[in-house]
N, C-alpha and C positions, 0 to 999 in steps of 0.2 A: 612706491614707484607705483601706480596705480594710472594700467594702460588702457582701462577701460576711460579714463578720461586725461587722454596722455598732454591738453592742452594745459593741465593744473597740476601738473607735474614738472619738475625743474627741467629746462633742458639737457643742462649739463649731465645731471642724470640721466635723465634719456640715451643721452651719447654713451657714456660710461655704460650701461648695461651688458651692453659683449664681453666687456672686462669684466662685469662683478660674473656674472653667468656662468664662467667655468666653471668658477668655486663653488654654486649653489651643490647641498644635496639634499634640499626641502625645496620645495615648493610647492605655495598653488599658485592657479590659475583661476579667472573668472570671465569667462564667456560670451557676455552678457553686458553690453553698452549700458552704463548707467542712464545715456539720452537716445535710448533706442532710437532707430532709422522706421520710416515709413513700411509698412511690410504689404507687401502687394500682389496678390492673387500669388501666393509662394515664391516671390523674386524680391532678396534681402538686397538690399539697396548701398552705399556707399559707408554707412559705420560698422557692418559688420565686417565688411572687405577689410577699413583701415585697422580694425581690432585683430584682427585675425593676421593680417600681414605680421603688429607689432608683437604678436604673440610668440609671431614665429623667426621673427628676428630676434629674438631672445633668449627663445626654445633652440635654437640652431646651435648654440653657445654651450651648452649644459651637457655635455657629454660626460659629465663625471654625476648626474643627476640619479638616485638612487629612488624620493617618495615622492610621489605626483597628487597633488588633490586638483582637482579640478570641479569647478561651481559651475552649474548650470540653471536656465531658466526652462520651468517643464514647456512652457508654453513655445518654447523656439522652433521651429518650422522651415530654418534656413539652411541649405546644402555646408556650409561651409567648406567649401572643397577646399580652401587653401591648408585650413590647419590640420583637417584631414587626410590630406594628400602627406604633409610633414608626418605626423602620428604613424602612420600606417607603414615606417620605413624603420625596421629595429636600429639599426647604423647610428638613425639620429638622435634614438634613447638609447645607446647600449649597456648602461646600466642601470633603469633601472626595473626595481623588485619590489615596488610596495606601492598599490593603485587607487587611489580614493573617489567618488563620485559624491557630490554632494548639491543636492536638490535648494536652489535657493528659497528659499524662504518656507521651508518643509517644516508641518506641526502633526507630532504623533501624536497629539491629543483630539487631533479629524478627524472627520471619515470621508476618504479619498474614492471616489466612483471607480470601477476599473475600465479603463478603457478595452475596447475590442480589439483584439489581436491584427485582425486587420489595418486598423489603424495606428498602432504603434511603430512602424514602419517610418511611419511619414515623420516623424518627430526626428532631432538633432541628437535628441538622448542615444536613442537605439543604434542610428550611427555611429555614436560616439564610440559607447560600451562596443559594439559590433568590431569597430576598426582597432580598436586598442582591445581587444579578448586575442582577435584573430593575431595581431601581431606579437604580441607581448607576456600573453598568458601561460606559455612554457620558463618563461624567466620569473614571474611572478612569486613571491613568496606571501604577499600580502595583498587582500582584494578587497575592499568593502563598498558599497552602496549605501545612500539613504537617498530616495527615489522614492514621491508616491504613484511612480510610474511602475506596473509590472514587466519584467521581462517581456519580450519577445518568445515563442518558442525554442525558434534558432540559436538566441543570446545563450538560455540555459541550454541546450545542447553542446554549443561550444563551450561554456565554462566546465561543465562536467567532461570535454572527452580532453581540452587541452589544456587545463591548469594543474599539471602535472608537482609542481615545487610547492604551491601554497600550506602556507603551517596556519594563515591566521585567515578563515571566512566570515563576511560578517554583512549578510543580506537583510536591510531594512527595506518591506515591502515588494523586492523584487517576488517574491513566488507568488502571482497573485491567482484566483482560484481558475481559470483555464489553466493552468501549468500542474495543476493537480495528479492529472495522470500521467503526463508525461516522467514529473517526479518522483511518482510510485514506481518506474520503471522500475524490475529489479537490476542494476547497473552500477556496477562500483565506479566512482568517481577517480578520473587520473589521479586528485592527491590522495588517496586512500592510504599510500603507504608513508605522508609527509604532512597533514594536516593535524597539529596541534588543539586549533581553539577553532570554534566555531558558535558562532550564534544568528540564529533568524528572528525578527523580529517584526509583527506583525505583517507578518506573510501570510493570506488567503487561504494558499494553495500549498503552507505547512502542518499538513495534517498529521498530529502527532503520532498517531500508529505509526506514518509510515516514517516518519523521524527514528520516532525508538528503533523500526526496524531495521533501515539505514545503517545508526548509530552503532547496535548493537550487533551488526555482520559483519561489519568492521569496513562497507563500503565508504562510506564518509571521512572512515580514519581510524585506521588499528590499533595508531598511539594516541589517539585523543585524549586530550586534557582537560579540557574542559567544555560544558555545553550550554550554551545558553537560548533558551525557548521562551520570547517574549510576545504573546497576544495571536499564537500563531493559531489557525486552523481556522475552519468554517461551519456553522450549523449544520450543515448539510452531509457533512463528514460523514462516513459508514463506519461503525462504532464497535463493529466486529470485525473487522477486515483492514490490516493484519492482525495476527490475532497476536498475540503478546510473545516475547521470542521464550525457549526451554532452553537452561543454562549451555547445554552443548553446543548448542547454535550462537551462542556471544562468541564474537571472535576478534575482540580486544584484546591487547597483548594485556594491560595491566586496568585496572577498575578506573576510571575517569577519580582526576581529585580535583572537580567539582560542576556542580549540574547545580544552574537555577532555574527552575521553573516560577514563571509570570501570567497570573491567568491561566487558570484546567479545571477542566470536571473530573471527576471522581475515574470517567471510564478514561481517562486519559493520563491522569495519573497512574493505573494500571500497567498504562503499556509502556511507560517509561519508567516502573518501578523495576523492569528488568534487566535493566543497564547497571553495570558494578558501579560505582561510585563513593568516596571516598568522605565529601561534605555535598551535603541537600541543602538548599537555601527555596524556601517555597515560601511565594509570598503572591498576594490578591489569591490565596484559593481559601475555599472556607475550611476552619482547622476539624469538623468534623468528616473531612472525608479526605484529609491527610491521616488520621487517628486511622481508620478505615483500610488503606492502604497500606499503611506501615505496619498493619498487627499482624496480619500477613507472614508467616514464613516465607524468609526468603525473598521478600520486597525487597529491591536497592541492593544488593547484596555489596558486602564490607563495609554497608556505609557506618563511620563512626561519630561523626557531625550531622546536626540536623539545626539551622536555620529558620527561623520566621519572624515576623513582625514584633515591635513591643508592645503592642494596645494586650487587653487584656478577655479574654473569651471564657463563658462557661466551662467548656473541656479542656484548660492548661491543664490544671490534676490529672487527669486522665493521660494527656499527653506523656507528661512529665512521667509518670508510671509507665508507659509504657516503654519512653526512650530507653529509662532505668533496667528495666526487664533486657530489652536486647543490647543494651550496653553502649546506647548510642548518648554523645553529650548534645543537652540540647539548650539553644542558645537563643533571646527573644532580642535578636538582634539583625535580623533580615530586613533589605534595605530594598525595597520596590524600584522597579525601573520607570523612571517619570511620576507624571499624577497623575489618577486616569478620575474621572464623575462616577464611576462605579464603586468607587471601591476609596471613600473620599479620606478613612482612616490611615491607610498606607500612605 
């Protein structure tokens, strides 16, 4: 059923939608009309209002909905008052526990200019994330964003302070460079006791030294099981701060089951190497730098298995000898996240 093209959807199906909706557990909705109306001076005309009304007409019957994915357009500046008003009441989606935002047409192989923090509140995406976090964050187990637009600082603060039951957190491009200082604050996240899976992807504000410090200290999950850091950080990152954690400072209840590092320099590996982990996957990292860090006694405490990409290098024998010395199982099966112009062999 395509509510963005209601005139092309069988009328009987549209009429049946409310009766079907009560059975839904998983739902994806699109908030951008396929034939968008004229946008004039910030005022959105009939097409958006019609779509919003159709969405709300269905959503008000989804009392059993647990998993919601919202597709949006980053250029959408319309208020969507009807839709946001409905979403701002927990009673309308009382069982919602999984929330995903997905930008239409997002491309992780492309560079996006980061918007100014003062411009972000003008977008529908900002108002949507704010509404959903304010209303549903304390009940969410799973939160995912795929957006070329960074969070506003107030959104990051809300998420950190209120999402107290998260077990799965995936932020794609949501931590812009303007949020690096806020992200660095020495503050435990509300989900510190529940989070099990954390992924940060293409986050310029995701300084890997800060990530290592927060994860090791348990600020982002004392029971964390998996950590994925993919193309995070910025050339302006301070390589000396924060310093690598000492073993007694690590507050994780047990070693991570798996850590995947994709794109990193030696200094970033050294920061992350203070975190205990059983299986380490390293992709799009110069292999000599992996050897340099792994050869230091005590790095990645508890490591049992190392996975690197399948291509051969001149230092593979050295890596094999090092892994044998440390009792680490070496596998050439590591798979990188997507494609990358700077590492075509992956």
